[in-house]
N, C-alpha and C positions, 0 to 999 in steps of 0.2 A: 551527516551531510546537511548543511544549512541551505536556506533558500537560494542564496547567491550562487552556491556551488551547483545546485540543481539547474538553475538557469544556464549556467556555463556548460554543464554536461549536456543539456538538451541541444545546445547550439553545436557542440563538437561531435556528438554521436547520434545516429539514427536508430539505434537498437535499445533505447531507454524505454523500459516498461514501468509504469506506475501502478502500484497496487494499494488499495485501501483495505487494511486488515481489520477485521472485527473478530471477536471471540464470542461464541454462543452464550457464555455465562456473563458477559459484560456488555455495557451499553457504550463503551468507548471505542475509538477508532485510531489507528496509526497509519501513516503513509510510508510505504516501502518503495524504494527505488531499486530497480534491477537493470544492469547493463552488462552484457557479456556474461562472464561467470561471477561477477561481483554483485553485491547488494548492500544496502544501507537503509537506515530509517531517516526520515526527515527530522531534523533536530532544531531546537531553538538556540538562542545565542549562548546559553550556558552549556550546550553540548548534550542536553537531555532530550530524549525523543519527545516530539510534540504530540500531545494527546488531544483528540477532538471529541467533543461531547455528543456530536450528532453526525450523521452522514452528510447532511447539508453543509455543516461547517467544514468538513474535510474536502468535499467537492468544491466548495467556494474558495478554499485556499488554492486548490489546483487551478481553478479558473483564473485566479489572479496571476498565475505564472504562465498563462496562455496555453494550458494543457487542454486538449480536446477529447482525449480518450484515457480511460483508466479501467482497472479491473477490481471488482469487489471480491475479496476472499473472506469467507466465513469459516473460521477454524472451530473445530469441535474437539475438545479435550477428551471426550468420552471414548473416541476411537483409540487414542493412544493409551488410555488407562486400561482398556480391555485387551490391549496387545494387538489390535488390528492396525494394519498399515494405514496411515492417513492418506486420503485420496485427493490431496490438494492439487496434484498435477492433472487430474481428470477434469476437463473443462465443463462437463455437464453436471458435475456434482459439487464443484467447489468454487469455480470462478464465474462471476457474472460480469459481462462487459458493460461498461457505463459510457454513455456519450455525455460530455459536459457541455 
């Protein structure tokens, strides 16, 4: 999903959730868009996911779209490697609400 599609989606639906995804072993961030049962990553004009080098850069991009709230998700591959269920749905251990 590109920026223009995100803006249009936010106008049409009120269940859009924006997530900034980070990985514990990386210093890069992605923006994930969720609405209903669907999800997609924010992509550039070539159709590749946009990668941000800092949290400030990712939140700045969302501010440009008029977004006021997002969620920071920190993924840890260690859980999956050990065979543990990832707890990304548990809000106290995985999702940090952000006010932009």
